[in-house]
C-alpha positions as a printed Julia matrix, in Angstrom:
125×3 Matrix{Float64}:
   0.79   16.49  -36.98
  -1.35   16.0   -33.88
   0.11   15.47  -30.43
  -0.18   11.99  -28.93
  -3.28   11.2   -26.93
  -2.51   11.18  -23.16
  -2.48    7.8   -21.44
  -5.53    7.5   -19.18
  -6.26    5.19  -16.26
  -9.23    4.32  -14.15
  -9.51    6.0   -10.73
  -8.99    2.6    -9.06
  -5.64    2.17  -10.81
  -4.58    5.71   -9.96
  -5.55    5.24   -6.29
  -3.51    2.02   -6.15
  -0.49    3.78   -7.66
  -0.91    6.58   -5.11
  -1.17    4.07   -2.26
  -4.6     5.19   -1.06
  -8.02    3.62   -0.69
 -10.27    4.66   -3.59
 -13.41    4.86   -1.45
 -11.69    7.44    0.78
 -10.78    9.77   -2.1
 -12.92   12.77   -3.08
 -15.92   12.13   -5.34
 -14.42   14.08   -8.24
 -11.35   11.79   -8.17
 -13.53    8.67   -8.12
 -15.75    9.9   -10.95
 -13.24   10.61  -13.71
 -10.35    9.1   -15.56
  -6.83   10.17  -14.55
  -4.1    10.94  -17.07
  -0.49    9.92  -16.57
   0.44   13.62  -16.3
  -2.21   14.2   -13.62
  -0.95   11.18  -11.69
   2.63   12.44  -11.88
   1.47   15.85  -10.65
  -0.45   14.26   -7.75
   2.68   12.32   -6.78
   4.98   15.33   -7.05
   2.62   17.89   -5.47
   0.03   16.01   -3.41
  -3.08   18.05   -2.57
  -4.15   18.24    1.06
  -6.67   15.39    0.75
  -3.98   13.06   -0.6
  -1.45   14.03    2.06
  -4.08   13.48    4.76
  -5.06   10.06    3.36
  -1.45    8.93    3.15
  -0.79   10.13    6.7
  -4.0     9.1     8.48
  -5.73    6.51    6.29
  -7.85    4.52    5.95
  -5.13    2.54    4.22
  -5.52   -0.18    1.58
  -4.67   -3.77    2.44
  -1.13   -3.73    1.0
  -0.23   -0.58    2.93
  -1.64   -2.0     6.17
   0.42   -5.16    5.64
   3.56   -3.13    4.91
   3.14   -0.95    7.99
   2.55   -3.98   10.2
   5.47   -5.89    8.69
   3.39   -8.85    7.53
   2.06  -10.23    4.25
  -1.43   -9.56    2.92
  -2.14  -13.25    3.54
  -1.0   -12.79    7.12
  -3.59  -10.04    7.55
  -6.3   -12.41    6.35
  -5.11  -15.16    8.69
  -5.22  -12.61   11.51
  -8.8   -11.7    10.66
  -8.04   -8.18    9.37
 -10.36   -7.72    6.4
 -11.21   -4.0     6.61
  -8.97   -1.01    5.84
  -7.25    0.38    8.94
  -6.32    3.93    9.91
  -2.86    4.93   11.04
  -4.16    5.14   14.6
  -5.5     1.57   14.46
  -2.19    0.33   13.04
  -0.27    2.09   15.83
  -2.55    0.48   18.42
  -1.79   -2.97   16.97
   1.94   -2.24   16.97
   1.87   -0.89   20.53
   0.12   -3.97   21.9
   0.54   -6.66   19.26
  -1.94   -9.53   19.41
  -0.6   -13.09   19.2
  -1.46  -13.43   15.49
   0.58  -10.3    14.65
   3.63  -11.54   16.57
   3.41  -14.91   14.8
   2.95  -13.35   11.35
   5.88  -10.95   11.85
   8.07  -13.91   12.82
   6.91  -15.78    9.73
   7.64  -12.75    7.54
  11.12  -12.4     9.09
  11.88  -16.07    8.34
  10.68  -15.67    4.75
  12.88  -12.6     4.25
  15.89  -14.36    5.78
  15.41  -17.35    3.49
  15.04  -15.11    0.44
  18.26  -13.28    1.38
  20.05  -16.6     1.86
  18.92  -17.8    -1.57
  19.99  -14.53   -3.22
  23.41  -14.74   -1.58
  23.81  -18.35   -2.69
  22.83  -17.46   -6.26
  25.3   -14.55   -6.24
  28.1   -16.85   -4.99
  27.34  -19.36   -7.75
  27.35  -16.68  -10.45
C-alpha cells in the first residue's frame, strides 16, 4: 500500500499562512510548491530569512493593519496601499497622522460593539 500523497500549496498561500509578503521571500520559496510538512517545519523552526521578514518586514496588508490597530479598509481610507516595514509602522505609531487616530477610534468602537453583542447573546442563552 502506498503512502498518501503530501498536501501541496502554492507559494502565495504558504506566504499568507506564514504572515509574510511573498515578493520579499527568497526566489527558491517563490518558485516551488510547499508541502504541509514543509510549512509546519517553517513555522516550528523558521530559517533566518523568515525570522528577519517577520521582524523587519516588509509586511503584508493584514499584518500592517494588525500592528497599527486598524482594519484593512482603514488602511485604504488612510491612503496606505504599499507594504510597510516595521520601522515605517513604528514611525506611524510614534507620530500618528489624523487618519490613523480616527481609524483606531473607529476600530475601538467596532470592537466594543462586538463585545457588547457577544455579552448580550451570552446573557440570552
